[in-house]
Structure formats: structure tokens, C-alpha cells
Steps between C-alpha positions, in 0.01 A plus 500: 500500500695242301870531426635343180849500351459375152341648193293195444335531849453860450320459173297223639381704790411806282324287248271368777418847620434612153274207417289622791463847334739683729682806406873462559713760664878486531763670713871414419737570774858405613385432860611654826147644507397818667187703534554636150480151352199410712321806351557355153358168590206661679429707183514187288260319732256806463511474121535124430345182636819290510823669594845352396820643655849401402829513706805483278821671563591552132872481441463639146411846634801524737819661392836327584568750786146491643347316800363179348665260759408729793146571393273373787318172453210489757265247351311386803429863627402592131256209477317617820477853368366387160240268668381794717476728190269266314750316270380163374807362327873563558736414217860460645721358227875437518735656243515160304127511462499842361819474290537120425755576220697761709469865495756536217266314262203687597293701253505858623210760484643840455296827532638801322450871625335464828776262630769747411640754739400530868551160659583351161806715480670367813357148469576381153310188408264536799187582313566231243507253787181652645312499166613141422400349840169678508425399145573136592289519805204665301524206257503253795201641685311669213327740753217730411668777711827559679590753771824675547617780734548855379812535717685321220372760233738408228441133543138564475536693184717222358236235578214715357709520179556126501130437522400757253775419237459128522123507496462329828135489616582597852380804704788663677406672827744752668458513875614807696814492694457395860703714741609491874372762731799723408438478125765239410384288215485136616763289334664161586842688479388718809608202695860577426464849678618560856289704737701832416451432126138434531458839660675667204337300215163700497689789362433362162133519524526838646705618208258367258210681662711823507590465128126453431402798705752711301360385179142571614623850602598571146872403486590358170886520477512123561888469486553755752222385728636143493850601557392698807317212665759240404737709697271486808483119458875487512516743799266258684756232471384304194685462161242595227510276189237690309221754585283555177167626375359284222181464309273267701412270208786452284787616739658735253655813655233743597466842333323809654204425282429156644229475758514127601839466676684250728787609716747220552787454737771246578769533766739296696486515882802312624512184289124494437335642178164660548256618239173691518276707278202738516234537223398864427223610277474876431200694406461541113 
């Protein structure tokens, strides 16, 4: 696996692979990789002949009070994980390479509707930063396919909208969430949790499953259902930010007539913000 830091080197390496008739897969990351990221690269390697991954901690998607400076940078360990997962090329640019004129002069990609509410409500500008950097990376790599985790469900919906609305010829693959043995969704931010918090955090997934079971059982008073389970999250020691039931494709608030649903949750545990979701398809 080669590691490059410039767009020129990236494009040259991808061009060589494409000239050999290889199908290009892409996995963008911010590094500090865990088994969830490895699953994305493994999926890309199954679907493509030449896998590109990127590691870039994108300042454009961090708010002023968020943890940009504290975000772990673990390049050497990440390179080893990528190599073992079947990555062929790592693109690890600096901020100046990605934003040569500074972020204030950067053209932004803004996605309406699916970026609003949920995480978009508490992190204004976050999804503009995500959509912008992913669009830039897509233009640099020009992959045939790209793989993203379903744990960041709203982010995945935003990226699907970017590709659809801007007519990018890229297949977007959503890879199921990877969880630990207790059901906690793997996340780089889990590293901020102490042992006591790690024991509490799986309540989020248990709550999602309980809400799904209630819906399968016929409960359709969603506001009352969500209020009841949000209180259980609070009682477990987390501070819920949202617990919502949305239509799985466009993320509009679900009605009792909808059959393709996603249940989404965000909550603070100490100083760490956790998110999770569960896709639920009901019988017609």
C-alpha cells in the first residue's frame, strides 16, 4: 500500500490503476480507525479492484466548541489496519492541500432537507462541511464506488443526495454498523469513555430495539412512545439530544402509514456525544 499526500500523486496513482482496467473503490475516513472502518475497506476490496482510502480530519465539519484539536491522529496504526484490510492507496493530505485558499474562501456544498434536524440541528454547518469535503474527494479520486457506514445514517443520506443531485457516476454502498459484544456501535469517540461509561453506553442500542419491538407490536403513537423511551435513556445516566422515528429514505418525520422506518438517537454520556440508529421495515 502506498501513501500519498498530494492531489497530483493521488490522481497519478488512480490513473495508472484505471489504465489497467481496474474498478476503483473509495473509503473516506478521518483516521483513528477501528473495526467498523476496516469493514468498509473490506467491502470496497470485495467490490473493486483498486481501493483508495483517505484520512483527513476535516476542520470544515467541526463546530467552534467541538473536538477538532483533540481528535486522535493515529496514522501509523491506521496504515497497518488499511493494509491488512486490502487498501491499495492511502491519501493523507494536509489542510493546505485540501483548502489551499483557506476555508473561508471555500465553495460549499449544501444539501437541503436531509441535512436538517437530527444531528444537523445541534451541529449547524456540520453537514455542509461533510458534503463539501466528500464532493472534493470524489472529484479527486473519481471512484466507481464508495463505501460509508450506516452508523452515521444522516451523513449517508446526505452523501446519497449529493451524488444523486449532482449527477455523480458513483455507486454509494452503505455498510451495516459494526458493534461490540454488548451492542455498542463502534465509534472513534468511544475512546473518550471510561470503563463505567462503556458499561452504560449500550443502553442506546437496547432502547432502539425496544422502540422497534413496540412498533412491530402495533404501537403507533410515536410521540408518546419516544417520550417514554427518552426518559429511560435519561434514567440510565445519559442526556438524550434526540430520539426520533423517520422515513428511512428522505428522513422526514414518520407517520403511522410509513412502512420503511429508521429510529435514530443521539445522547451525551459525560462529555462524549454518541449516536446510533436502527432500520425497521414493517409488513405492508
